[in-house]
C-alpha positions in Angstrom: 18.9 -11.4 16.1 15.6 -9.8 16.8 12.6 -11.9 16.7 9.3 -10.2 15.4 7.4 -12.3 17.7 8.8 -10.8 20.8 8.6 -6.8 19.7 5.8 -4.9 20.6 3.8 -3.2 17.6 3.0 0.5 18.1 2.2 2.0 14.8 2.8 5.8 15.0 1.2 8.1 13.0 3.7 10.8 11.2 2.3 14.3 11.1 5.5 16.3 10.5 7.6 16.8 7.5 10.9 16.2 9.5 9.7 12.7 10.6 8.5 12.0 7.1 12.0 12.8 5.3 13.7 10.0 6.7 10.9 7.3 5.5 11.2 8.9 1.9 14.9 8.1 1.5 14.1 4.7 2.6 11.2 4.6 0.2 13.4 5.8 -2.6 16.1 2.7 -2.0 12.9 0.0 -1.7 10.3 1.0 -4.3 10.7 1.3 -8.1 10.8 4.8 -9.3 7.8 4.3 -11.8 5.7 3.5 -8.3 6.7 6.2 -6.3 5.1 9.7 -5.9 7.4 12.8 -5.5 8.3 14.2 -2.0 6.1 17.4 -2.1 3.2 15.1 -3.1 3.4 13.0 0.0 3.8 16.0 2.1 0.1 17.1 0.9 -1.1 13.9 2.5 -0.1 14.8 6.0 -2.9 17.2 5.9 -5.2 14.6 4.7 -7.2 13.1 7.9 -8.0 9.9 5.7 -4.4 9.1 4.8 -2.0 7.7 7.6 1.5 7.5 7.3 2.4 4.8 10.0 5.8 4.2 11.2 6.8 1.2 13.7 9.9 2.1 15.4 12.8 1.2 13.5 11.4 -1.7 11.8 9.2 -0.4 9.1 6.3 1.7 8.0 3.0 1.5 6.2 1.3 4.3 4.2 -2.6 3.6 3.7 -5.6 5.6 2.6 -9.1 5.1 4.6 -11.4 5.1 1.9 -15.1 4.3 2.2 -15.3 1.0 4.2 -11.7 -0.2 2.8 -8.0 0.2 3.7 -6.1 1.0 0.4 -2.2 0.1 1.3 -0.4 2.5 -0.8 3.0 1.7 0.7 4.3 -1.1 3.0 8.2 -1.8 3.8 10.3 -3.2 6.5 13.8 -1.3 6.9 16.2 -3.6 5.0 18.2 -4.8 8.1 14.8 -6.7 9.4 13.8 -8.3 6.0 12.8 -11.9 6.2 12.4 -12.1 10.0 8.6 -11.7 10.2 8.0 -8.2 10.6 6.0 -7.7 7.4 3.5 -10.3 8.5 3.5 -8.6 12.1 2.8 -5.1 10.6 -0.2 -6.6 8.7 -1.5 -8.5 11.7 -1.5 -5.0 13.5 -3.2 -3.1 10.4 -5.8 -6.1 10.6 -6.7 -5.4 14.3 -6.4 -1.5 13.9 -9.0 -1.6 11.3 -11.2 -4.8 12.0 -14.1 -2.4 11.7 -13.6 -2.2 7.9 -14.6 -4.5 5.3 -11.4 -5.4 4.1 -7.7 -4.3 3.0 -6.5 -3.6 -0.8 -3.0 -3.8 -1.8 -1.5 -2.9 -5.2 1.1 -5.3 -5.9 3.8 -5.7 -9.0 2.7 -8.6 -11.4 5.4 -11.6 -11.3 8.2 -11.2 -13.6 10.5 -14.4 -13.6 13.5 -12.2 -14.1 12.8 -10.1 -11.0 12.7 -12.8 -7.8 11.1 -9.9 -5.6 8.1 -9.7 -7.4 7.4 -13.5 -6.7 8.5 -13.0 -3.2 6.3 -9.9 -2.8 3.0 -11.8 -4.4 3.9 -14.9 -2.0 4.0 -12.5 1.0 0.6 -11.2 0.6 -0.9 -14.6 0.0 1.2 -16.3 2.8 -1.0 -13.5 5.0 -4.4 -14.3 3.6 -4.7 -12.0 0.7 -6.4 -13.1 -2.8 -5.9 -11.9 -5.9 -8.5 -9.8 -7.3 -9.8 -10.6 -11.0 -9.4 -7.0 -12.3 -7.3 -5.6 -15.1 -5.5 -2.8 -13.0 -3.2 0.2 -13.6 -1.3 2.2 -11.1 -1.5 5.8 -12.3 1.8 7.2 -13.3 2.8 9.8 -16.3 4.1 7.0 -18.5 0.4 5.8 -18.9 -0.2 3.6 -16.2 1.7 0.5 -14.6 0.1 -2.9 -14.9 0.0 -4.4 -11.3 -2.3 -6.9 -9.5 -4.7 -6.1 -7.0 -5.0 -8.1 -3.8 -7.6 -8.3 -0.9 -7.5 -9.4 2.7 -10.9 -9.9 4.1 -11.6 -8.2 7.4 -15.6 -8.6 8.0 -16.8 -9.2 4.1 -15.9 -11.0 1.3 -14.1 -9.4 -1.8 -15.9 -6.2 -3.0 -18.0 -6.4 -6.1 -16.6 -5.2 -9.2 -18.9 -2.0 -9.3 -18.1 -1.1 -5.7 -14.2 -2.0 -6.4 -14.3 0.4 -9.4 -15.9 3.2 -6.8 -13.0 2.6 -4.3 -10.4 2.7 -7.1 -11.8 6.0 -8.5 -11.9 7.6 -5.2 -8.2 6.5 -4.7 -7.3 7.9 -7.8 -8.8 11.2 -7.0 -7.0 11.3 -3.6 -3.8 10.0 -4.4 -3.2 10.6 -7.9 -4.1 14.4 -7.9 -1.3 15.4 -9.8 -1.8 13.5 -12.6 -5.7 14.3 -12.9 -5.9 13.8 -16.8 -3.6 10.7 -16.9 -5.3 9.2 -13.9 -8.6 9.5 -15.5 -7.5 8.2 -18.8 -5.8 5.0 -16.8 -8.9 4.5 -14.9 -10.7 4.0 -18.2 -8.4 1.2 -18.7 -9.4 -0.9 -15.8 -11.8 -3.8 -16.1 
């Protein structure tokens, strides 16, 4: 068995479509369809210097947006054969180290549903890694009118952002990540409080 403690962490930025195709296949199996953007949508991010598609060898990947002074985690996954072995925590530790000049890291996390054990496991993972739940009624933009989710925050150099600052970060994130549903994203943004 491989231990996350002894594996060297090297996040490599993906810049080519052929390299992203394999990740997208994994994403389709690890994320609910209501949270997943289209393949073509992701390809547009390859040209955005503020969006990072980072792969960690054969262990996992993380997709992030550098927005203002924050890192917005769009997707984070460890390949299934390495689940529950400490690799998720290690990828977060590396993210914290690589972006320590930022104010903090923001995560969208599914709300807990007692009938779906993975929702409990995911929230516990972020809490275990130092994240706090932000007090905001948040919706992930999708074509179905928005998916109610929780936002979590890991402090890097500042306490959680003020509500006004957080709303500005969300607005910019929506413009960058959800440009394909501009009208819906604007309507969904108006529900956030």
